[in-house]
C-alpha positions in Angstrom: -17.6 6.5 -33.0 -16.5 2.9 -33.3 -20.1 1.6 -33.7 -20.8 3.9 -36.6 -17.5 2.9 -38.2 -18.5 -0.9 -37.8 -22.0 -0.5 -38.9 -20.8 1.4 -41.9 -18.3 -1.1 -43.1 -20.3 -4.2 -42.5 -23.0 -2.6 -45.0 -20.6 -1.7 -47.7 -17.5 -3.9 -47.3 -17.6 -7.0 -45.0 -14.3 -7.9 -45.6 -12.6 -4.7 -45.0 -15.0 -4.7 -41.7 -13.6 -7.9 -40.7 -10.1 -6.8 -41.2 -10.4 -3.7 -39.5 -12.2 -5.7 -36.4 -9.0 -8.3 -36.4 -6.6 -5.3 -36.2 -8.5 -3.5 -33.5 -8.6 -7.1 -31.6 -4.7 -7.7 -32.2 -4.0 -4.2 -30.9 -6.1 -4.8 -27.8 -4.0 -7.8 -27.1 -0.6 -6.4 -27.6 1.2 -4.2 -25.0 2.5 -1.3 -27.0 5.5 0.6 -26.1 9.1 1.0 -27.5 10.6 -2.1 -25.6 11.5 -3.7 -29.2 13.6 -0.6 -30.2 16.7 -1.9 -31.7 15.6 -5.4 -31.3 14.8 -8.0 -34.0 11.1 -8.4 -34.1 9.2 -11.3 -36.0 5.3 -11.6 -36.1 3.7 -14.6 -34.2 1.6 -16.2 -36.7 -1.4 -14.0 -37.6 -2.2 -13.2 -34.1 -1.1 -9.6 -34.3 1.3 -10.3 -31.6 5.3 -10.2 -31.8 8.5 -12.1 -30.7 11.2 -9.7 -29.6 14.3 -12.1 -30.3 17.1 -10.4 -28.2 14.7 -9.2 -25.5 13.4 -12.6 -25.1 16.6 -14.8 -25.2 18.4 -12.2 -22.9 15.6 -12.9 -20.1 17.9 -15.8 -19.4 20.1 -13.5 -17.3 17.5 -13.2 -14.5 17.9 -17.1 -14.5 21.6 -16.9 -14.3 21.2 -14.5 -11.6 18.8 -16.4 -9.5 19.9 -20.0 -9.8 23.1 -19.5 -7.9 21.3 -18.0 -5.0 19.1 -21.5 -4.5 22.3 -23.6 -3.6 24.6 -21.0 -2.5 22.7 -18.5 -0.2 22.4 -19.3 3.6 19.0 -18.4 4.7 15.4 -19.6 3.1 14.4 -16.2 2.2 17.3 -15.6 0.1 16.9 -19.0 -1.7 13.0 -18.3 -2.3 14.1 -14.9 -3.6 16.7 -16.9 -6.1 13.8 -19.3 -7.2 11.4 -16.3 -7.8 14.1 -14.4 -9.9 14.3 -17.7 -12.2 10.6 -17.1 -12.2 11.4 -13.4 -13.4 13.3 -14.8 -16.2 10.5 -17.1 -17.2 8.0 -14.3 -17.1 10.1 -12.0 -19.1 10.8 -14.3 -21.7 6.6 -15.0 -21.9 6.4 -11.5 -22.5 8.7 -10.7 -24.8 8.2 -13.7 -27.0 4.5 -12.4 -27.5 4.6 -8.8 -26.6 1.0 -9.8 -25.0 -0.9 -7.2 -22.5 -1.4 -10.6 -20.4 2.2 -11.4 -20.9 3.2 -8.1 -19.4 1.3 -9.0 -16.1 3.1 -12.5 -16.0 6.3 -10.4 -16.4 5.5 -8.1 -13.6 4.4 -10.3 -11.1 7.4 -12.4 -9.9 9.2 -9.1 -10.0 6.9 -7.9 -7.2 7.3 -11.0 -5.3 11.1 -10.6 -5.3 10.4 -7.0 -4.1 8.2 -8.2 -1.4 10.7 -10.5 0.2 13.1 -7.5 0.3 10.6 -5.3 2.0 9.8 -8.0 4.2 13.0 -8.4 5.5 13.9 -4.6 5.5 10.9 -4.0 7.5 11.8 -6.8 9.8 15.4 -5.5 10.4 13.9 -2.0 11.4 11.5 -3.6 13.8 14.2 -5.5 15.5 16.4 -2.3 15.9 13.5 -0.6 17.4 12.8 -3.5 19.8 9.6 -4.5 18.3 9.2 -8.2 18.4 6.5 -10.8 18.5 3.6 -11.8 16.3 2.1 -8.2 16.0 5.3 -7.1 14.5 5.4 -10.1 12.1 2.1 -9.6 11.2 2.7 -5.9 10.4 5.9 -6.6 8.3 3.7 -9.4 6.3 0.8 -6.9 5.4 3.3 -4.1 4.5 5.2 -6.5 2.2 2.0 -8.1 0.5 0.4 -4.8 0.1 3.5 -3.2 -1.5 3.4 -5.9 -4.1 -0.2 -6.3 -4.6 -0.7 -2.6 -5.6 2.6 -2.7 -7.8 0.7 -4.9 -9.7 -3.1 -4.1 -9.4 -2.4 -0.4 -10.2 -0.8 -1.2 -13.5 -3.6 -3.7 -14.4 -6.2 -0.9 -13.4 -4.4 1.8 -15.5 -4.5 -0.6 -18.6 -8.0 -1.4 -17.9 -9.2 2.3 -18.1 -7.1 2.4 -21.5 -4.1 4.5 -20.2 -1.0 4.3 -22.8 1.0 1.4 -22.3 4.0 3.6 -22.0 2.5 5.2 -18.9 1.7 2.0 -17.5 5.3 0.8 -17.8 6.6 4.0 -16.3 4.1 3.7 -13.2 5.2 0.0 -12.7 8.9 1.0 -13.1 8.6 3.7 -10.4 6.4 1.3 -7.8 8.8 -1.6 -8.5 11.9 0.7 -8.2 10.5 2.4 -4.8 10.5 -0.9 -3.3 14.1 -1.4 -4.4 15.0 2.0 -3.0 13.5 1.5 0.1 15.2 -1.8 0.8 18.4 -0.4 -0.4 18.4 2.6 2.0 17.5 0.3 5.1 20.4 -1.8 4.3 22.8 1.0 3.9 21.4 2.3 7.3 21.5 -1.1 9.3 24.7 -2.1 8.0 26.4 1.3 8.7 24.9 1.2 12.3 26.2 -2.1 13.0 29.7 -1.1 11.5 29.5 -3.7 8.5 29.5 -1.5 5.8 32.8 -2.5 3.9 34.8 -5.3 2.1 32.5 -7.4 0.0 29.0 -6.3 1.3 29.7 -2.7 0.4 30.8 -3.8 -2.9 27.7 -5.9 -3.6 25.9 -2.7 -2.6 27.6 -0.4 -4.8 27.6 -2.9 -8.0 23.8 -3.2 -7.3 23.2 0.6 -7.4 25.5 1.2 -10.1 23.9 -1.5 -12.4 20.4 -0.5 -11.9 21.1 3.2 -12.7 23.0 2.1 -16.1 20.1 -0.4 -16.5 17.2 2.8 -16.2 19.4 4.8 -18.7 19.0 1.9 -21.1 15.4 1.8 -20.5 14.0 5.4 -20.5 12.7 5.0 -24.1 10.0 2.2 -23.0 8.2 4.7 -20.8 8.8 8.0 -22.5 7.3 7.8 -26.0 9.2 9.3 -29.3 12.8 8.4 -27.9 13.3 5.4 -30.2 15.2 7.1 -33.3 18.8 7.8 -34.4 21.3 5.6 -32.6 18.8 3.9 -30.4 17.4 2.2 -33.3 20.7 0.0 -33.7 21.0 -1.1 -30.0 18.9 -3.6 -28.0 18.6 -1.2 -25.2 15.8 -3.0 -23.4 18.1 -6.5 -23.5 20.9 -4.1 -21.9 18.4 -3.3 -18.9 17.9 -7.1 -18.8 21.6 -7.5 -18.4 22.5 -4.5 -15.9 19.1 -5.2 -13.8 20.0 -9.1 -13.7 23.5 -8.2 -12.1 21.5 -5.6 -9.5 19.0 -9.0 -8.6 21.9 -11.2 -8.1 23.8 -9.0 -5.6 20.4 -7.7 -3.8 20.0 -11.5 -3.4 23.3 -11.8 -1.5 22.6 -8.6 0.4 19.4 -10.0 1.6 21.0 -13.0 2.7 23.4 -11.0 4.9 20.5 -8.7 6.2 18.8 -12.0 7.4 21.5 -13.4 9.3 22.4 -9.9 10.9 18.7 -9.8 11.8 19.0 -13.3 13.5 21.8 -12.3 15.4 20.2 -9.0 16.6 17.1 -11.3 17.5 19.4 -13.4 19.8 18.7 -12.6 23.8 22.2 -11.4 24.4 21.6 -8.7 21.8 17.9 -8.0 21.7 17.8 -7.2 25.5 19.9 -4.1 24.5 17.2 -2.9 21.8 14.6 -0.6 23.7 11.9 1.3 22.1 12.7 4.7 21.3 13.9 7.1 18.3 14.1 5.4 14.9 17.6 4.1 13.4 17.2 7.1 10.8 16.8 9.7 13.7 19.6 8.0 15.8 22.1 8.1 12.7 21.3 11.8 11.9 21.7 12.9 15.8 25.2 10.7 15.8 26.6 11.2 12.3 25.0 14.4 10.9 24.2 17.0 13.4 27.0 19.0 15.2 28.3 18.1 18.6 27.8 20.7 21.6 31.6 20.2 22.2 32.5 21.1 18.4 31.4 24.8 18.7 
């Protein structure tokens, strides 16, 4: 179809054909969804790309979320998480300042890395609780974290290459990234509850992180469900609000990661590690202890 159109317009109106080809090329370079709903959008020269003003500027929220962790966190992995969160801010700005398809990949890569750091430590906590230590256990958690982050980026790229709509690509990415964050959250809840430290500032950090990511998700539904950018949504930069809420979640997750890492180090100490024996998983033990009725309660 495109070949016949191209040959016809080149024979009858070369200038119109060139304009059509440039428009098609520009559309191919852009990542097209409704992120710009409610934003101020400006063309980037004659490239066909767009600058989303509020979305691009609000990306600084991720730098504000990550930078304090670099000098306040106690553990190397939490400081690395903070540094990579600054990379999330740079990647998000790069994408929204151009809306290019390649910019979308630059946006999600550092996000996938931060999720991998959380998955790595979450799996580590489960391994230590189950009495699994040594190089084999370390290799396993590295492979799990690397595989999760790789496929979280590769699958959206493959969908884009296959011509799937960008809204669907965004939705798939959000599901995969969100799943990694949810797994980390569930692991933290189980481990902290089992260790009796799910209270005070730690519990507040988890609650704030969960509440803010849910609020942010509500603000970003239009990005992966086409047709929602209408009415009152066109008056609010909702995707920028996603940046604000999710950056709060990212900051709190950094401190939770720091606490979990220190807890795992304590659990690995000789005096504590000897108490850990292979057996039922942490989830099974929690279910037996707190959810199943006692034989003496009948």
